[in-house]
C-alpha positions as CSV (number, residue, x, y, z in Angstrom):
1,M,13.1,-3.5,25.6
2,P,16.3,-1.6,24.2
3,N,16.0,1.9,23.2
4,R,19.3,3.5,22.2
5,A,20.2,4.0,18.7
6,R,23.6,3.6,16.5
7,W,24.8,5.8,13.7
8,W,25.5,8.9,16.1
9,R,28.3,10.8,17.3
10,T,29.2,13.3,20.2
11,L,30.8,16.3,18.8
12,D,32.9,18.9,20.9
13,N,30.4,21.1,21.8
14,G,28.6,18.2,23.9
15,K,25.6,17.7,21.4
16,I,25.5,14.6,19.5
17,E,25.4,14.5,15.4
18,C,23.0,11.8,13.9
19,F,23.6,10.1,10.8
20,L,21.6,7.6,9.6
21,C,20.0,9.7,7.8
22,P,20.9,13.1,5.2
23,R,19.8,15.2,7.5
24,H,22.5,14.6,10.3
25,C,20.1,16.4,13.1
26,K,22.4,17.4,15.6
27,L,20.5,17.9,19.2
28,G,21.5,19.1,22.9
29,E,20.4,17.5,25.6
30,G,16.7,16.5,25.1
31,Q,16.3,17.9,21.8
32,R,14.4,15.1,19.0
33,A,15.3,15.1,15.6
34,F,13.4,15.8,12.4
35,C,12.1,12.6,12.3
36,F,11.2,12.9,16.2
37,V,12.0,9.7,17.3
38,R,15.5,9.8,17.7
39,Q,16.3,11.8,21.0
40,N,19.3,12.9,22.8
41,Q,18.7,11.1,26.5
42,G,21.8,12.3,28.4
43,G,23.9,12.3,25.6
44,Q,22.9,9.4,23.6
45,M,21.2,8.4,21.0
46,V,17.5,6.8,21.8
47,L,15.2,5.3,19.9
48,T,12.0,6.5,21.3
49,T,9.8,3.9,19.0
50,Y,11.7,1.1,19.5
51,G,9.2,-1.8,20.5
52,R,6.4,0.0,20.0
53,S,3.7,0.0,16.3
54,T,1.2,2.0,14.8
55,G,-0.6,-1.6,14.7
56,F,-0.1,-5.0,12.6
57,C,-2.6,-5.6,9.8
58,I,-2.0,-8.8,7.3
59,D,-2.6,-7.2,3.8
60,P,-2.1,-8.1,0.2
61,I,2.1,-8.2,-1.1
62,E,0.3,-5.8,-4.0
63,K,-0.2,-3.7,-1.5
64,K,3.6,-2.5,-0.4
65,P,3.2,-2.6,-3.9
66,L,5.1,-5.8,-5.4
67,S,4.4,-7.2,-7.9
68,H,7.3,-9.7,-8.7
69,F,7.7,-10.8,-5.0
70,Y,5.9,-13.9,-4.3
71,P,2.1,-12.5,-6.2
72,G,-1.0,-12.8,-4.2
73,S,0.8,-14.0,-0.7
74,S,-0.4,-12.1,2.1
75,V,2.2,-10.3,4.5
76,L,2.3,-9.3,8.0
77,S,2.2,-4.9,8.1
78,F,3.1,-2.9,10.2
79,G,5.1,1.3,11.2
80,T,5.4,3.4,14.2
81,A,5.5,6.9,14.0
82,G,7.4,9.7,13.0
83,C,9.2,10.4,9.1
84,N,12.4,11.9,8.3
85,L,10.5,13.5,5.2
86,G,8.7,16.0,5.1
87,C,6.2,15.7,2.2
88,R,3.6,18.2,2.2
89,Y,0.9,16.0,0.7
90,C,1.9,13.1,2.9
91,Q,-0.9,10.1,2.1
92,N,0.1,8.6,5.9
93,W,0.3,12.1,7.3
94,S,-1.8,10.9,10.6
95,I,0.8,8.4,11.3
96,S,3.9,9.6,9.9
97,K,3.2,13.4,11.4
98,A,2.7,11.9,14.8
99,N,4.1,13.7,17.9
100,E,2.1,11.9,20.1
101,I,3.8,8.5,20.1
102,E,1.9,6.8,23.3
103,K,-1.5,7.5,22.4
104,L,-1.2,5.4,19.0
105,S,1.6,2.8,20.0
106,H,1.1,-1.1,20.2
107,T,4.1,-2.9,22.1
108,A,5.9,-5.7,20.1
109,T,8.5,-7.5,20.4
110,P,10.5,-8.6,17.1
111,E,10.4,-12.7,18.0
112,G,6.1,-11.3,18.4
113,I,6.5,-9.8,15.2
114,A,8.1,-13.2,13.7
115,R,6.0,-15.7,15.3
116,A,2.7,-13.7,15.0
117,A,3.6,-14.0,10.8
118,L,5.2,-17.5,10.6
119,L,1.2,-18.5,13.4
120,H,-0.8,-16.0,10.5
121,G,0.7,-18.3,7.3
122,C,2.8,-14.7,6.1
123,E,5.0,-15.2,3.6
124,S,6.5,-11.8,4.8
125,V,6.5,-9.3,6.9
126,A,6.3,-5.1,6.0
127,F,7.8,-2.8,7.5
128,T,5.8,0.3,6.4
129,Y,3.4,2.5,6.6
130,N,5.8,4.8,7.9
131,D,9.8,4.8,6.7
132,P,11.7,1.9,8.4
133,V,15.4,3.9,8.3
134,L,14.0,6.3,11.3
135,W,13.9,2.8,13.5
136,A,16.0,0.7,11.5
137,E,17.2,-1.2,14.8
138,Y,13.7,-2.3,15.4
139,A,13.7,-3.6,11.4
140,I,16.7,-5.4,11.4
141,D,15.8,-6.7,14.7
142,V,12.5,-7.9,13.3
143,A,14.2,-9.3,10.1
144,H,16.8,-11.2,11.7
145,A,13.8,-12.9,14.3
146,C,11.7,-13.8,10.8
147,H,14.3,-14.9,9.4
148,A,15.1,-17.5,11.8
149,L,11.8,-19.0,11.2
150,G,12.0,-18.7,7.6
151,V,9.5,-15.5,7.3
152,K,11.1,-12.6,4.6
153,T,11.2,-9.3,5.2
154,V,10.2,-6.3,3.3
155,A,10.8,-2.8,3.5
156,V,8.6,-0.1,2.1
157,T,11.1,3.7,1.8
158,A,11.3,6.3,0.3
159,G,15.5,5.4,0.7
160,Y,16.8,9.0,2.6
161,I,19.5,6.5,4.0
162,T,23.3,7.6,4.6
163,P,25.9,5.1,3.2
164,E,27.7,4.6,6.4
165,A,23.5,3.0,7.5
166,R,22.9,1.9,4.1
167,E,23.9,-1.9,4.3
168,E,23.6,-2.7,7.7
169,F,20.1,-2.0,6.9
170,F,18.5,-3.4,3.7
171,R,21.6,-6.6,4.9
172,P,18.3,-8.6,6.4
173,M,15.5,-7.3,3.8
174,D,14.5,-9.5,1.3
175,A,12.7,-6.9,-1.2
176,A,12.1,-3.6,-0.7
177,N,9.9,-0.9,-2.2
178,V,11.5,2.6,-2.7
179,D,9.7,5.7,-3.0
180,L,11.0,7.4,-5.8
181,K,9.0,11.0,-5.2
182,A,10.1,12.4,-8.8
183,F,13.1,13.2,-10.4
184,T,13.5,17.0,-9.8
185,E,15.9,18.7,-6.8
186,R,13.0,21.3,-6.8
187,F,10.5,18.9,-6.2
188,Y,12.4,16.9,-3.6
189,H,13.4,20.4,-1.7
190,K,9.8,22.4,-2.5
191,L,7.4,19.4,-1.4
192,C,9.8,17.2,0.9
193,F,11.6,19.7,2.7
194,A,14.7,16.6,0.9
195,H,17.4,15.3,-1.5
196,L,17.1,14.0,-4.4
197,E,20.8,12.9,-5.0
198,P,20.3,9.8,-1.9
199,V,17.2,8.3,-2.6
200,L,19.3,7.6,-6.4
201,E,22.2,6.1,-4.5
202,T,19.9,3.9,-2.7
203,L,18.4,2.8,-5.9
204,L,22.3,2.4,-8.0
205,F,23.8,0.8,-3.8
206,L,20.7,-1.9,-4.3
207,K,21.2,-2.9,-7.7
208,H,24.9,-2.9,-8.1
209,Q,25.9,-4.2,-4.3
210,T,22.7,-5.9,-3.2
211,S,20.5,-9.0,-3.8
212,V,17.1,-7.1,-2.6
213,W,14.4,-7.4,-4.9
214,F,13.3,-4.1,-5.0
215,E,10.6,-2.5,-7.2
216,I,10.1,1.5,-7.9
217,T,6.6,3.0,-6.8
218,T,6.3,7.2,-8.2
219,L,3.2,9.0,-7.2
220,I,2.6,10.9,-9.6
221,I,1.2,14.6,-8.5
222,P,-0.5,17.2,-11.4
223,E,2.0,20.0,-12.2
224,E,4.3,18.8,-9.5
225,N,6.0,16.2,-11.5
226,D,3.5,14.9,-14.5
227,S,5.0,16.5,-17.3
228,E,6.0,14.4,-20.3
229,E,10.0,15.5,-20.0
230,E,10.3,14.7,-16.0
231,I,8.5,11.6,-16.8
232,D,11.4,10.1,-20.1
233,Q,14.5,11.6,-17.7
234,L,13.6,9.5,-14.6
235,C,12.5,6.6,-17.3
236,D,15.5,7.0,-19.2
237,W,17.3,6.9,-15.8
238,V,16.0,3.8,-14.5
239,A,16.1,1.7,-17.9
240,T,20.5,2.9,-18.1
241,Q,21.3,2.6,-14.6
242,L,19.2,-0.1,-12.7
243,G,18.4,-1.7,-15.6
244,P,14.6,-2.5,-17.5
245,D,14.1,-5.1,-15.4
246,V,13.5,-3.5,-12.7
247,P,9.5,-2.7,-11.9
248,L,8.0,0.5,-11.9
249,H,5.1,1.5,-10.5
250,F,3.3,4.6,-10.9
251,T,0.4,5.7,-8.6
252,A,-2.7,8.3,-8.6
253,Y,-2.4,11.2,-5.7
254,H,-5.3,12.0,-4.2
255,P,-6.0,15.3,-2.4
256,D,-4.1,15.0,1.2
257,F,-2.1,16.6,4.1
258,M,-0.7,20.3,2.8
259,L,-0.7,19.9,-1.0
260,K,-4.6,20.0,-2.3
261,R,-3.8,19.7,-6.0
262,P,-6.6,17.7,-8.3
263,A,-6.4,13.9,-8.4
264,T,-4.3,11.9,-11.0
265,P,-6.3,11.6,-14.4
266,A,-6.3,7.8,-14.8
267,S,-5.3,9.4,-18.4
268,T,-2.1,10.4,-17.1
269,L,-0.6,7.2,-15.6
270,K,-1.4,5.4,-18.6
271,R,0.9,8.3,-20.7
272,A,3.2,8.0,-18.3
273,R,3.3,3.8,-18.1
274,Q,3.7,4.0,-22.8
275,Q,6.8,7.0,-21.8
276,A,8.3,4.0,-19.6
277,L,7.7,1.0,-22.1
278,A,8.9,3.8,-25.6
279,K,11.8,3.3,-23.2
280,G,12.5,-0.1,-22.6
281,L,11.3,-0.5,-19.0
282,R,9.3,-4.6,-19.2
283,Y,7.2,-4.2,-16.2
284,V,5.1,-0.7,-15.8
285,Y,2.3,-0.8,-13.6
286,T,-0.4,1.9,-13.1
287,G,-2.3,2.5,-9.6
288,N,-4.7,3.9,-7.0
289,V,-6.7,3.8,-10.9
290,V,-8.6,1.5,-12.3
291,H,-6.5,0.0,-15.3
292,P,-6.7,-4.1,-16.3
293,E,-3.9,-3.6,-18.8
294,G,-1.4,-1.4,-15.8
295,Q,-1.6,-4.3,-13.5
296,A,-0.9,-7.6,-15.5
297,T,2.5,-8.5,-15.7
298,L,3.4,-9.0,-19.0
299,C,5.7,-11.6,-20.6
300,P,8.4,-8.9,-22.5
301,G,9.1,-12.2,-24.7
302,C,5.8,-13.5,-26.7
303,G,3.6,-9.8,-24.5
304,G,1.4,-12.5,-23.1
305,A,-0.3,-11.6,-20.0
306,V,2.0,-14.1,-17.2
307,I,-0.3,-12.5,-14.0
308,E,-3.0,-11.5,-14.0
309,R,-4.4,-8.8,-11.6
310,D,-8.6,-7.8,-10.9
311,G,-7.1,-5.1,-7.8
312,Y,-5.6,-6.9,-5.2
313,E,-6.6,-9.9,-7.1
314,I,-4.4,-12.7,-8.7
315,G,-6.4,-14.0,-11.6
316,A,-4.6,-16.2,-14.3
317,Y,-1.2,-17.2,-13.7
318,R,0.9,-18.5,-16.3
319,L,4.7,-19.0,-14.5
320,R,6.4,-22.2,-13.8
321,D,9.8,-22.2,-12.4
322,G,9.7,-18.4,-12.8
323,R,9.4,-18.8,-16.7
324,C,6.5,-18.0,-18.8
325,T,4.7,-21.2,-20.1
326,Q,3.7,-19.8,-23.5
327,C,7.4,-18.5,-24.1
328,Q,10.0,-19.9,-21.5
329,T,10.9,-16.9,-21.4
330,E,12.6,-15.2,-17.5
331,I,10.3,-13.9,-15.7
332,A,12.5,-11.3,-13.5
333,G,11.4,-11.6,-9.7
334,R,11.0,-13.9,-6.9
335,F,8.3,-16.6,-7.2
336,G,6.6,-19.2,-5.5
337,P,5.8,-22.8,-7.5
338,R,2.3,-21.0,-7.4
339,A,0.7,-17.7,-6.8
340,G,-1.1,-16.6,-3.4
341,N,-4.9,-17.2,-2.6
342,W,-4.8,-14.3,0.3
343,G,-7.0,-11.6,-2.4
344,C,-7.7,-8.1,-1.4
345,K,-8.3,-9.2,2.2
346,R,-7.0,-6.4,5.4
347,M,-7.2,-8.3,8.5
348,P,-5.7,-6.8,11.7
349,V,-3.9,-8.5,13.9
350,R,-2.5,-8.4,17.6
351,I,0.5,-9.3,18.9
352,E,1.1,-11.5,21.8
353,N,4.6,-11.1,23.2
């Protein structure tokens, strides 16, 4: 499979510079970028994980999480190894921090992945588990192969990407969930070894320059990004800069990797949701906790539940042509004529190339 990377340039000192993400790693011969998977080989940038995956699994689309993108449908999910952020609390650290790529990886062509999704009746393919930005070339090729067969594509990403690469990466994506880690530069610098502004720029780009359906997820961590003031600021920004129809998911943290804070109480997520609703956001969800009200999609017109959920299971579905069946208010999102019935199943898949 091809593995020559894009978004790099040769410097006067003989090194090469990667400009896929805001880190702009500068690499001598044999050196790897911060993400570990992009490497200088013979004066050229190579994506060492092209065509290789940590495995494939069919998930419910709500697990991404996406609540307004063909609810109840199944999605063929996969990732590779490495990450261009350094989150000290990473919930997928065994993949995103992996350096032993050979031990982790299965192989699959873009066409093989698209055929597998079609064969298993998946509405979409999700680039997830680790951030697809750092394997953008592979993700883009898979997206084109999927579209050729009528399969949709989903990027689950932290949005840490440069303006030079942003447009081409998102162009073949039908939907995205962007992980907005927090709303302070302090958090991004201290806990992610990154910066907030590029992520906000990605969100603005998605809203104002693309037709990609996107939702936002913020993992709430006690004593780090859970203050009422910060959540108010985050919700204010989403409401004024992106609009009230962008769904926002507040999810509960559990201790993992290097950060050992206590798990997020359900009460914190419920409070954050109420703050968001008070700021005018129409679709606000809670995740990783038992909270039926925070899982349902509510109509902003009549207040009724147009989609009821029990975990990843769809209950009542009161939408017709994307509108509430009670009051005919249009619900923002991408909806089919009926909800899918994949439920909470998780089914590993082997790709035949």
